[in-house]
N, C-alpha and C positions, 0 to 999 in steps of 0.2 A: 672161801678165803679171799679170792680175787674180788668178789663183790664187796667185802668188808674194807679192803684196801682202797677200792675206788670210792666208796662212800666217805672214808676218812679223808682222802685227798680232796674230794669235792667239798666237804665241810670245811677243811682247812683253807681252801681257796676262797670260798664264800666268806668265811670269817676274816680273812686277810683283807678282802676288798671292802667289807663292811666297816672294819675298824680303821682302815686307812682312808676313809672318805673325807669329805670336807670338814674342816675344823672351824666352828663358829666361835672363835676366840674374840675377846673384846679388843685385841690389838690390831685387828684388821681394819682397814679404812672403810668408812661408811660410804655407800653409794650416794652419788649426788642426787639430792631430792629437788624436784622441780617446784619452784615457788608459784603458787596459784593466787592470783589477785581476785579480790571481790569486785562486784559491780561498782560499789562506792569508790573503791580505789581507782578503777578505770575512769569513772566520771570525774574525780578530783584531778587526776592526771590530765585528762582532756581539757578541763576548764583552765588549768594552769598553762597548757601548751597552746591552746587555740583561743584567739581573740578576734575581734571584728577586722583588725588590720591584716591578719595573715590567714583568715578563714578560707579564702579561695585557694591559696597555696597548699594548705593542709588538706583540703578536699581533693586536689589534684594528686597529692602524694598517696592518699588512701585509695583513690581510684586506680592509680598505676599499680599499687601493691596488689589490689584485688585482681586486676587484669593479669598480672604476672602469675599469681597463684592459680588462676583459672587456666592459663595457657600451659602450666606445668603439669596439671592433672592429666592422667592418661585417658 
């Protein structure tokens, strides 16, 4: 008798947690998706930003950014 009561309680508890789980309704906000650029997009952006007049400055910016990333790595 006690065994049946414990089984019923266990099943009720499992059912409660199962049915009260996450609700995937369409009203929830979508997580932010990262925009991934293609190689052609990167090249077009670089051609628009870098010209012969500011080439040295842009190179220094890139080198500083790389040095900073390397120094941040453990």
